[in-house]
Structure formats: structure tokens, C-alpha cells
Backbone as a chain_set.jsonl record, in Angstrom:
{"seq": "MHEVGTVLYVIRAVEKICEEHELTDVSSVTLEIGEVSGILPEFLTDCWQWAIRQTDHMQSAELKIDTLPAVTLCEDCHSEYETVRYAKICPNCGSEHTYLLRGNEYNIKEIEAR", "coords": {"N": [[-59.07, 71.082, -17.735], [-57.506, 70.097, -20.434], [-57.288, 67.868, -21.879], [-59.613, 66.362, -22.661], [-60.827, 67.994, -24.657], [-58.676, 68.151, -26.432], [-58.411, 65.438, -27.239], [-60.942, 65.004, -28.444], [-60.77, 66.85, -30.552], [-58.602, 65.803, -32.047], [-59.64, 63.25, -32.705], [-61.858, 63.982, -34.301], [-60.48, 65.171, -36.441], [-58.99, 63.04, -37.44], [-61.0, 61.21, -38.128], [-62.186, 62.645, -40.179], [-60.138, 62.645, -42.08], [-60.084, 59.915, -42.595], [-62.562, 59.583, -43.86], [-62.21, 61.249, -46.107], [-60.157, 59.895, -47.512], [-61.073, 57.381, -47.837], [-60.547, 55.407, -45.864], [-60.728, 52.606, -43.655], [-60.025, 51.618, -41.199], [-58.279, 52.586, -38.378], [-55.221, 52.023, -36.988], [-53.343, 53.201, -35.304], [-52.518, 56.34, -33.758], [-50.189, 58.887, -33.704], [-49.183, 61.38, -31.584], [-47.542, 64.473, -31.133], [-46.546, 65.992, -28.252], [-46.008, 68.928, -26.573], [-43.618, 69.603, -24.018], [-44.304, 71.562, -22.125], [-46.984, 72.027, -22.577], [-49.204, 71.806, -21.044], [-50.791, 69.658, -21.241], [-51.517, 66.564, -19.96], [-50.083, 63.474, -20.419], [-50.969, 60.973, -19.268], [-53.647, 61.541, -18.56], [-54.604, 62.173, -21.076], [-54.432, 59.735, -22.381], [-56.298, 58.241, -20.907], [-58.676, 59.61, -21.563], [-58.644, 59.159, -24.338], [-59.119, 56.349, -24.489], [-61.774, 56.195, -23.675], [-63.071, 57.884, -25.607], [-62.546, 56.81, -28.208], [-64.239, 54.71, -28.442], [-66.616, 55.737, -29.399], [-66.314, 56.107, -32.043], [-66.233, 55.749, -35.703], [-64.104, 54.678, -37.178], [-62.002, 54.113, -35.478], [-62.015, 52.3, -33.385], [-60.203, 50.529, -32.087], [-57.863, 51.865, -31.985], [-54.524, 52.693, -31.189], [-53.019, 55.024, -29.034], [-50.197, 56.879, -29.472], [-47.532, 58.689, -28.009], [-45.272, 61.275, -28.478], [-42.975, 63.157, -26.821], [-42.27, 66.549, -27.021], [-39.422, 68.468, -26.43], [-39.239, 71.371, -24.324], [-38.015, 74.51, -25.236], [-36.256, 77.473, -24.604], [-35.435, 80.801, -25.609], [-32.856, 83.143, -25.078], [-32.975, 86.59, -25.223], [-30.915, 88.337, -24.752], [-28.312, 87.06, -24.723], [-28.65, 85.329, -26.808], [-28.775, 82.571, -26.614], [-30.038, 79.231, -26.589], [-31.963, 77.237, -24.352], [-32.876, 74.603, -21.977], [-36.154, 74.727, -21.07], [-37.721, 73.59, -18.949], [-35.816, 72.83, -17.081], [-34.442, 75.247, -16.409], [-36.313, 77.351, -16.397], [-37.48, 80.667, -16.597], [-35.168, 82.156, -16.38], [-32.152, 82.778, -17.91], [-29.597, 80.372, -18.092], [-27.06, 80.926, -18.901], [-26.433, 83.684, -18.962], [-27.945, 84.909, -17.016], [-30.111, 86.503, -17.562], [-33.501, 87.703, -17.717], [-34.858, 88.267, -19.984], [-36.3, 86.513, -21.902], [-37.882, 84.04, -24.049], [-40.289, 81.515, -24.856], [-39.529, 79.163, -27.301], [-40.341, 76.699, -28.362], [-42.361, 73.848, -27.479], [-44.814, 74.047, -26.296], [-46.773, 73.17, -27.867], [-49.102, 70.952, -29.698], [-49.274, 68.284, -31.982], [-50.652, 66.319, -34.668], [-48.815, 63.733, -35.568], [-48.561, 61.263, -36.924], [-50.591, 58.898, -38.611], [-51.649, 55.664, -38.636], [-53.266, 53.654, -40.834], [-55.716, 51.77, -42.695]], "CA": [[-58.685, 69.794, -18.328], [-57.342, 70.24, -21.86], [-57.148, 66.544, -22.497], [-60.82, 65.927, -23.343], [-60.887, 68.791, -25.855], [-57.587, 67.704, -27.346], [-58.751, 64.125, -27.78], [-62.072, 65.155, -29.349], [-60.286, 67.507, -31.74], [-57.79, 64.828, -32.801], [-60.513, 62.211, -33.267], [-62.584, 64.576, -35.406], [-59.596, 65.387, -37.575], [-58.628, 61.707, -37.982], [-62.197, 60.687, -38.771], [-62.368, 63.392, -41.445], [-59.115, 62.128, -42.959], [-60.535, 58.569, -42.978], [-63.611, 59.742, -44.851], [-61.652, 61.838, -47.362], [-59.235, 58.955, -48.182], [-61.764, 56.099, -47.825], [-59.903, 54.472, -44.971], [-61.76, 51.955, -42.831], [-59.602, 51.206, -39.847], [-57.08, 53.286, -37.873], [-54.587, 51.206, -35.95], [-52.666, 54.04, -34.302], [-52.356, 57.815, -33.989], [-49.051, 59.404, -32.923], [-49.271, 62.829, -31.268], [-46.421, 65.152, -30.557], [-47.081, 66.814, -27.203], [-44.994, 69.774, -26.002], [-43.324, 69.348, -22.643], [-44.964, 72.531, -21.313], [-48.237, 72.331, -23.229], [-50.264, 71.709, -20.082], [-51.538, 68.408, -21.523], [-50.939, 65.415, -19.239], [-50.22, 62.282, -21.261], [-51.79, 59.929, -18.659], [-55.042, 61.919, -18.716], [-54.91, 62.078, -22.507], [-54.589, 58.271, -22.687], [-57.63, 57.828, -20.356], [-59.738, 60.184, -22.418], [-58.571, 58.443, -25.581], [-59.755, 55.008, -24.422], [-63.166, 56.414, -23.628], [-63.553, 58.557, -26.815], [-62.452, 55.992, -29.441], [-65.402, 53.769, -28.538], [-67.677, 56.441, -30.038], [-65.954, 56.454, -33.431], [-66.496, 54.763, -36.769], [-62.891, 54.114, -37.73], [-60.899, 54.098, -34.489], [-62.426, 51.519, -32.2], [-59.102, 49.876, -31.387], [-56.668, 52.639, -32.3], [-53.579, 52.919, -30.121], [-52.492, 56.364, -28.987], [-48.743, 56.986, -29.176], [-47.184, 60.075, -27.649], [-43.876, 61.684, -28.532], [-42.807, 64.418, -26.058], [-41.358, 67.56, -27.619], [-38.826, 69.232, -25.352], [-39.435, 72.833, -24.301], [-36.758, 75.244, -25.438], [-36.396, 78.896, -24.422], [-34.386, 81.625, -26.216], [-32.483, 84.397, -24.335], [-32.81, 87.723, -26.111], [-29.645, 89.076, -24.477], [-27.066, 86.35, -25.189], [-29.065, 84.57, -27.936], [-28.584, 81.129, -26.419], [-31.225, 78.402, -26.327], [-31.702, 76.361, -23.216], [-33.955, 73.72, -21.549], [-37.119, 75.481, -20.298], [-38.121, 72.919, -17.736], [-34.709, 72.852, -16.132], [-34.03, 76.599, -16.0], [-37.451, 78.239, -16.346], [-37.421, 81.932, -17.322], [-33.871, 82.83, -16.223], [-31.093, 82.143, -18.751], [-28.48, 79.811, -17.287], [-25.796, 81.381, -19.449], [-26.102, 85.107, -18.609], [-28.811, 85.338, -15.891], [-31.138, 87.421, -18.053], [-34.925, 87.335, -17.73], [-35.399, 88.628, -21.276], [-36.359, 85.219, -22.579], [-39.225, 83.599, -24.478], [-40.434, 80.137, -25.264], [-39.439, 78.923, -28.736], [-41.148, 75.525, -28.675], [-42.611, 72.971, -26.378], [-46.155, 74.221, -25.757], [-47.716, 72.813, -28.961], [-49.311, 69.512, -29.957], [-49.48, 68.027, -33.412], [-50.855, 64.912, -35.111], [-47.577, 63.387, -36.255], [-48.702, 60.159, -37.856], [-51.792, 58.08, -38.527], [-51.536, 54.363, -39.305], [-54.64, 53.249, -41.176], [-55.906, 51.041, -43.985]], "C": [[-58.668, 69.908, -19.801], [-57.447, 68.902, -22.568], [-58.41, 66.114, -23.229], [-60.978, 66.714, -24.663], [-59.874, 68.377, -26.872], [-57.962, 66.398, -28.04], [-59.9, 64.255, -28.787], [-61.635, 65.851, -30.644], [-59.542, 66.541, -32.625], [-58.709, 63.739, -33.431], [-61.345, 62.769, -34.441], [-61.717, 64.741, -36.655], [-59.247, 64.028, -38.217], [-59.824, 61.078, -38.659], [-62.438, 61.356, -40.1], [-61.356, 62.897, -42.496], [-59.538, 60.73, -43.479], [-61.613, 58.666, -44.057], [-63.094, 60.277, -46.204], [-60.857, 60.832, -48.153], [-59.793, 57.543, -48.201], [-61.051, 55.027, -47.035], [-60.942, 53.838, -44.05], [-61.34, 51.664, -41.462], [-58.315, 51.909, -39.493], [-56.494, 52.419, -36.786], [-53.813, 52.032, -34.934], [-52.644, 55.492, -34.77], [-51.187, 58.207, -33.105], [-49.218, 60.912, -32.796], [-47.888, 63.28, -30.737], [-46.971, 66.119, -29.528], [-45.923, 67.641, -26.579], [-44.891, 69.547, -24.488], [-44.019, 70.349, -21.689], [-46.328, 72.943, -21.88], [-49.402, 72.344, -22.213], [-51.116, 70.473, -20.249], [-50.824, 67.275, -20.804], [-51.164, 64.149, -19.983], [-51.074, 61.198, -20.609], [-53.268, 60.266, -18.713], [-55.493, 61.8, -20.146], [-55.206, 60.623, -22.904], [-55.95, 57.823, -22.133], [-58.745, 58.32, -21.152], [-59.797, 59.502, -23.741], [-59.357, 57.136, -25.537], [-61.292, 55.169, -24.342], [-63.744, 56.9, -24.983], [-63.533, 57.643, -28.045], [-63.602, 55.004, -29.579], [-66.586, 54.395, -29.244], [-67.42, 56.633, -31.529], [-66.319, 55.332, -34.411], [-65.27, 54.001, -37.201], [-61.739, 53.83, -36.76], [-61.135, 53.263, -33.27], [-61.29, 50.911, -31.41], [-57.773, 50.621, -31.613], [-55.816, 52.917, -31.076], [-53.129, 54.381, -30.202], [-50.992, 56.312, -28.6], [-48.399, 58.439, -29.0], [-45.666, 60.273, -27.753], [-43.824, 63.044, -27.811], [-41.842, 65.303, -26.772], [-40.771, 68.392, -26.493], [-39.107, 70.737, -25.461], [-38.103, 73.539, -24.339], [-37.071, 76.744, -25.372], [-35.208, 79.607, -25.064], [-34.131, 82.869, -25.306], [-32.263, 85.492, -25.372], [-31.49, 88.437, -25.932], [-28.414, 88.345, -25.043], [-27.349, 85.418, -26.377], [-28.805, 83.056, -27.805], [-29.947, 80.475, -26.22], [-30.922, 77.506, -25.161], [-33.048, 75.62, -22.836], [-34.926, 74.515, -20.654], [-37.439, 74.855, -18.973], [-37.022, 72.978, -16.671], [-34.377, 74.24, -15.556], [-35.147, 77.644, -15.945], [-37.173, 79.52, -17.161], [-36.057, 82.589, -17.256], [-32.802, 82.088, -17.033], [-29.985, 81.628, -17.914], [-27.134, 80.313, -17.742], [-25.428, 82.814, -18.996], [-26.975, 85.665, -17.498], [-29.931, 86.273, -16.332], [-32.526, 86.836, -17.904], [-35.621, 87.72, -19.008], [-35.405, 87.369, -22.163], [-37.809, 84.903, -23.061], [-39.181, 82.188, -24.964], [-40.438, 80.016, -26.774], [-40.374, 77.789, -29.157], [-41.341, 74.714, -27.414], [-43.984, 73.126, -25.747], [-47.185, 73.802, -26.784], [-48.1, 71.32, -28.875], [-49.731, 69.395, -31.387], [-49.851, 66.549, -33.66], [-49.654, 64.609, -36.026], [-47.775, 62.309, -37.301], [-49.996, 59.398, -37.548], [-51.521, 56.789, -39.295], [-52.948, 53.862, -39.548], [-54.557, 52.43, -42.438], [-57.325, 51.252, -44.483]], "O": [[-59.73, 69.827, -20.418], [-57.68, 68.861, -23.776], [-58.312, 65.552, -24.32], [-61.246, 66.101, -25.697], [-60.185, 68.263, -28.057], [-57.848, 66.268, -29.259], [-59.834, 63.675, -29.871], [-62.089, 65.475, -31.724], [-59.811, 66.459, -33.824], [-58.524, 63.379, -34.594], [-61.511, 62.095, -35.457], [-62.16, 64.485, -37.774], [-59.221, 63.921, -39.443], [-59.657, 60.451, -39.705], [-62.854, 60.702, -41.056], [-61.7, 62.752, -43.669], [-59.363, 60.419, -44.658], [-61.586, 57.929, -45.042], [-63.492, 59.816, -47.274], [-60.87, 60.896, -49.382], [-59.078, 56.6, -48.542], [-60.955, 53.879, -47.469], [-61.934, 54.48, -43.705], [-62.189, 51.471, -40.592], [-57.346, 51.831, -40.248], [-57.152, 52.108, -35.793], [-53.645, 51.592, -33.797], [-52.735, 55.814, -35.954], [-51.173, 57.908, -31.911], [-49.373, 61.62, -33.791], [-47.2, 62.562, -30.011], [-47.778, 66.984, -29.869], [-44.951, 67.054, -26.104], [-45.881, 69.337, -23.788], [-44.291, 69.995, -20.542], [-46.769, 74.075, -21.684], [-50.477, 72.855, -22.525], [-52.059, 70.257, -19.487], [-49.633, 67.056, -21.028], [-52.312, 63.751, -20.181], [-51.845, 60.545, -21.312], [-54.086, 59.364, -18.897], [-56.617, 61.381, -20.419], [-56.128, 60.35, -23.672], [-56.681, 57.104, -22.814], [-59.691, 57.581, -21.424], [-60.891, 59.268, -24.255], [-60.156, 56.849, -26.428], [-62.021, 54.346, -24.896], [-64.769, 56.395, -25.442], [-64.455, 57.715, -28.857], [-63.903, 54.523, -30.671], [-67.492, 53.673, -29.66], [-68.228, 57.261, -32.214], [-66.646, 54.201, -34.049], [-65.355, 52.824, -37.552], [-60.665, 53.376, -37.153], [-60.521, 53.488, -32.226], [-61.387, 50.783, -30.19], [-56.696, 50.049, -31.443], [-56.332, 53.332, -30.038], [-52.889, 54.91, -31.288], [-50.607, 55.779, -27.559], [-48.888, 59.31, -29.72], [-44.889, 59.513, -27.175], [-44.557, 63.966, -28.167], [-40.729, 64.892, -27.102], [-41.509, 68.96, -25.689], [-39.199, 71.289, -26.558], [-37.185, 73.218, -23.586], [-38.019, 77.222, -25.995], [-34.096, 79.078, -25.065], [-35.063, 83.53, -24.848], [-31.458, 85.335, -26.29], [-30.997, 89.076, -26.861], [-27.592, 88.935, -25.744], [-26.432, 84.787, -26.903], [-28.638, 82.365, -28.81], [-30.887, 81.107, -25.737], [-29.789, 77.06, -24.979], [-34.136, 75.963, -23.298], [-34.531, 74.935, -19.567], [-37.428, 75.544, -17.953], [-37.307, 73.159, -15.487], [-34.074, 74.377, -14.371], [-34.903, 78.752, -15.466], [-36.683, 79.444, -18.288], [-35.805, 83.518, -18.024], [-32.592, 80.89, -16.838], [-29.456, 82.365, -17.083], [-26.146, 80.14, -17.029], [-24.271, 83.105, -18.692], [-26.764, 86.801, -17.074], [-30.646, 86.789, -15.473], [-32.707, 85.62, -17.957], [-36.831, 87.535, -19.136], [-34.579, 87.228, -23.066], [-38.791, 85.432, -22.541], [-38.147, 81.714, -25.435], [-41.23, 80.665, -27.458], [-41.095, 77.887, -30.15], [-40.615, 74.856, -26.43], [-44.305, 72.434, -24.78], [-48.373, 74.055, -26.59], [-47.524, 70.549, -28.108], [-50.428, 70.246, -31.94], [-49.406, 65.657, -32.937], [-49.523, 65.173, -37.112], [-47.25, 62.397, -38.411], [-50.422, 59.279, -36.399], [-51.197, 56.83, -40.481], [-53.727, 53.667, -38.615], [-53.546, 52.381, -43.139], [-57.693, 50.734, -45.538]]}, "num_chains": 1, "name": "protein.A"}
């Protein structure tokens, strides 16, 4: 379950930013979550609701999630394609010489605070 660790990491990072910039209240945090990151948004939201109660600056912060599409590159024909739809086999040439370009990451995109 990556969600608990992800939430705790994000909360620590946001709390640190609040202290560095003398912010008192976070109203929302927007995360970018890769489509194949292994992080389940519904579990992330559940963990978030539990974890923010333990914070100094985020007691009522809303968690917003933007999903980043997974994209794979074919080394043979150099085309990019949707990873979730086609998996490891390139839909253009049938090659298995492919690798994931993006879609397995997560990032803190935005923090709304005062």
C-alpha cells in the first residue's frame, strides 16, 4: 500500500513549506498521479482524510488529484502510444522494444495556502 507513505511524504513536504513561508492554513493540495504509478486515488483520499487531522496547517485541506496519462515509446518505430491501452507491444509496428516515458510518477503540483 503506497498510499500511506505517499500521503505522509506529501504532508511533511507541505508542512515544511508552510513553516518556511510562514503560512498558517492550507486549503488544498493538488497532486499529479501517474496512471500506472500503482497509487490508487480512492485509497490516497482515505489516507489523506485520516492524516491531515494530525497536522498543524492542513486540518481541512482538500486533496485534488490530476491523473497523468501513461505514455510508452517504441524504440523500433519511435512512436509514442497509450500504455494502458496497448501495454508493452507497440500498436504501430508490433515491437516489444518499448519503454515507459511517463505515467508512473507523482508530484505536488499546487498548494493553496495563506
